[in-house]
C-alpha positions in Angstrom: 122.4 158.0 81.3 122.1 154.0 82.2 120.3 153.5 85.3 121.2 151.1 87.7 119.3 148.0 87.5 118.6 146.3 90.3 119.6 142.5 89.9 119.7 139.7 92.4 123.3 139.1 92.9 124.8 136.4 91.4 126.9 135.8 94.0 124.8 133.6 96.3 124.6 130.7 94.4 125.4 127.8 96.4 127.6 125.0 95.5 125.2 122.1 94.9 123.9 124.6 92.1 127.5 125.2 90.2 128.2 122.1 88.7 131.9 122.5 87.2 130.9 126.3 87.6 128.2 126.3 85.4 124.8 127.3 86.3 121.9 125.6 86.5 119.5 127.9 84.4 116.2 127.1 86.9 117.9 128.8 89.6 116.8 132.7 90.5 119.9 134.1 90.4 121.7 135.4 87.3 124.5 133.3 87.8 128.0 133.4 86.7 127.9 132.5 82.9 125.4 134.9 82.5 127.2 137.5 84.8 129.9 136.7 82.3 128.3 137.3 79.1 126.5 140.7 80.3 130.2 142.2 81.1 132.4 140.8 78.4 131.2 143.8 75.9 131.8 147.3 77.0 133.0 148.6 80.1 130.7 148.3 83.5 130.2 149.7 86.8 129.6 147.5 90.0 127.9 149.0 93.0 127.6 147.2 96.5 125.3 148.4 99.1 125.8 147.6 102.8 123.5 147.9 106.0 125.0 147.3 109.3 123.1 146.0 112.1 123.1 149.7 113.5 121.7 151.0 110.5 125.2 152.2 108.9 124.8 152.3 104.7 128.2 151.9 103.0 128.6 152.2 99.3 131.3 150.9 97.5 131.3 151.6 93.6 133.6 150.4 90.8 134.1 152.1 87.7 135.2 148.8 86.4 133.7 145.4 86.8 134.5 142.1 84.5 133.6 138.7 84.9 135.8 136.2 82.9 134.5 132.9 81.0 134.0 129.6 82.6 137.7 128.7 81.3 139.3 131.0 83.8 136.9 130.0 86.5 135.2 133.8 86.3 138.1 135.7 87.3 137.3 138.9 88.8 138.4 142.3 87.3 137.6 145.5 89.2 139.2 148.6 89.7 138.4 151.9 89.9 136.9 152.5 93.4 134.8 155.3 94.9 132.3 155.4 97.9 132.2 155.5 101.6 133.0 152.2 102.2 136.8 151.1 102.1 137.8 149.0 98.8 137.9 145.7 100.3 138.4 143.9 96.2 140.7 145.9 94.3 143.1 147.8 96.7 146.1 146.0 97.9 146.5 145.0 101.8 149.3 145.2 104.3 148.8 141.2 103.8 148.8 141.3 99.8 144.9 140.7 99.6 143.6 142.2 96.7 140.2 139.8 94.9 141.0 141.8 91.4 142.2 138.8 88.9 141.2 135.9 91.9 139.2 132.8 89.9 135.7 132.2 92.1 136.2 130.2 94.7 133.3 127.3 96.0 133.1 124.7 98.5 133.9 122.0 95.8 136.3 124.2 93.4 139.0 125.4 95.2 141.0 128.2 93.4 141.6 131.0 96.0 145.5 130.8 97.1 145.0 129.8 101.0 146.1 126.5 101.8 142.4 126.0 103.1 139.2 126.0 101.0 138.3 129.6 101.8 134.6 129.0 100.5 134.5 126.0 103.0 135.7 127.8 105.6 133.8 130.9 105.4 130.6 129.5 104.3 130.1 131.1 100.8 131.4 131.0 97.1 133.7 134.2 96.6 136.5 135.6 94.9 138.9 134.8 97.6 142.8 135.1 97.6 143.3 134.4 101.3 140.2 134.4 102.9 140.3 138.2 103.9 138.3 141.5 103.6 135.6 140.8 101.7 132.9 138.1 101.5 129.5 138.9 100.8 128.0 135.8 99.9 128.7 133.7 103.2 125.7 132.2 104.9 123.1 134.7 106.1 123.4 135.8 110.0 127.1 134.5 109.9 129.6 136.7 111.1 131.8 135.1 107.8 129.6 138.4 105.7 131.9 140.5 105.9 133.6 144.0 104.5 137.0 145.5 105.3 135.4 148.8 107.2 136.8 152.5 106.3 137.7 153.1 110.0 140.1 149.9 109.8 137.7 147.6 111.4 135.6 144.8 109.6 132.1 145.4 109.0 129.8 143.0 109.3 126.5 143.5 106.9 123.4 142.3 107.7 122.1 143.5 104.3 123.8 143.6 101.1 123.1 144.4 97.2 125.1 144.0 94.4 124.2 145.7 91.1 125.6 146.3 87.9 125.2 149.1 84.6 127.2 149.7 81.7 129.4 152.8 81.7 127.5 155.6 80.8 128.8 157.4 77.7 
């Protein structure tokens, strides 16, 4: 059985480091290109751990996780949710905000469906559709780092961690 490998989130890459969505090799993060290469062969799971300021712990797990190539702006493929946090990435909402299938948006490469640049207005690159429901890559400590909670309110985590592993056979 494969174990969860704790890896730094590849999503915390400032846009000044992302040039034409190619990651500079000297950064400490995995980078979107490396994450694409990691997930393009076989099936992978994604696990997201979050802790709110009151100590409440939330986990969202996805049994299907893949990042597309640079030529497709690192399109997100995510599904098969389970956990104690609301599915804020793959489940359609009343507004139609679903991140599955979205391309990665940075402040200098706008690939979301909003009339504004979500990465610029929410201070962090992410797979946005209309600037809603989840953004775990915002400026630390800002109210822009969020996850739509299980009780219908938006969570503002003080800690987030993302990890991936191959699906155990």
